[in-house]
N, C-alpha and C positions, 0 to 999 in steps of 0.2 A: 794310326796311319792318317796322313793328310788326304783329304778328298782331292781328286784330280782337278777339280775346278779351282781349288784354293792354292794349288801348287804354282810356284814360279816356273818359268820355262826351264831353268836349270834343274829344278827338282823333278819336273815332268820328264825331261830327257834322261836324267840320271836313272829314273825308275824304268824307263824303256831299256836303257843300256844294261841294267841288271837282269832283266827278264825279257829279252827281245821277242822270244817265241810267243809270249803272251799277247803281243801286239800285232805280230805279222805271221803267225804260224811258224813254219820252218824258218829259223833265223838265218838269213843270208844277207850278205852285203847289199845285194840289189833289192831285196824286199825292203830292207831298212831305208835305203836311199829313196825308194819309191814312196814309202810311208812319209819320210821327211819332206819330200817334194809336195805331196798332198797336203801336209800340214802347212807348208809355206804358202801354197796357193789358197787354201782356206783362210789363212791369216790375212793375206793381201785383200781378199774379197770382203773381209770384215774389219779392215782398217788397222790391223795389228802389224807389228814389224816382221813377225815370222823370221825368216832367214835372210832378211835384207842385209847385204854387205858380206854375207858368208863366203861367196866365191872370191871376192876381192881380198878378203882377209886370208883365205887359204893361199892365194897366189903370193901375198906378202909374207906369210909364214914360211912358205916353201922357198921364197926368194927368186922365183922365176915363173913366168907364165907359159902357157901352151894353149892349144885349141880345145882342151878338154873342159867339159862342164865340171861343176864342183865334185861329183863323185870321182871323176878321173883325177882331180887334184888330190883328193884324200888318198886314192890308191898310190899316187906318186910319193906321197909322204909315208904311207904305211909300208909300201913295198918298193923302196928306192932302187932295187936291182931289176925292177920291171916285172912283167907278168906275160904269159903267153896268150891267155884268153880270159878277158875280164868277166865273162859269163860263166866260166868253169874254173874258178880258183881252187887250187888244192886246199884241203881242209885247214891246214896250218896258216895259209895265206888268208883264207876267208876269216878265220878267227882273229888274226892280226888286224885285218882291215876293219872289222867291226869294233875291236878294242880301240884302235886309233881314231876311228870315226867319232866315238863318243868322248874320247879324251879331247880331241880338237874342238868338238861342239861345245863342251863345257868351258874350255879356255876362251873360245869366241864369245860365248854368252857372259862369262865373267867380265871380260873386257868391256862388253857393251853395257853391262850393269854399272860398272865403274864410271864409264863415260857419261851415262845418263845421270848418275848421281852427281857428278861434277858439274854438269850443265844446270842442275836444279839448285845448286848452292851459289 
């Protein structure tokens, strides 16, 4: 197993996506988005990219904007028919939102890695 320090961001987030409860206790969409927001804030304080560009990427991926922060954008993509209460998602919607969150995050980070590699060549 790779040490957490040696993992790329994609590997790190993939490991969280496989075992979210290990990182946030009870795996909920909101606990995971809070965890990711904390990661992003820590990254910014230490000069790393964190989730810079993530919200704009989600808006572009979805094809339309709205006034929601990035967690709301993920919910729009994961639950296109909407939701009644984002704080009390039914279990199947919660599971779908978490699954889509990590799929989108991996896609975003893969594109960022590709763009960074192209800029260095």
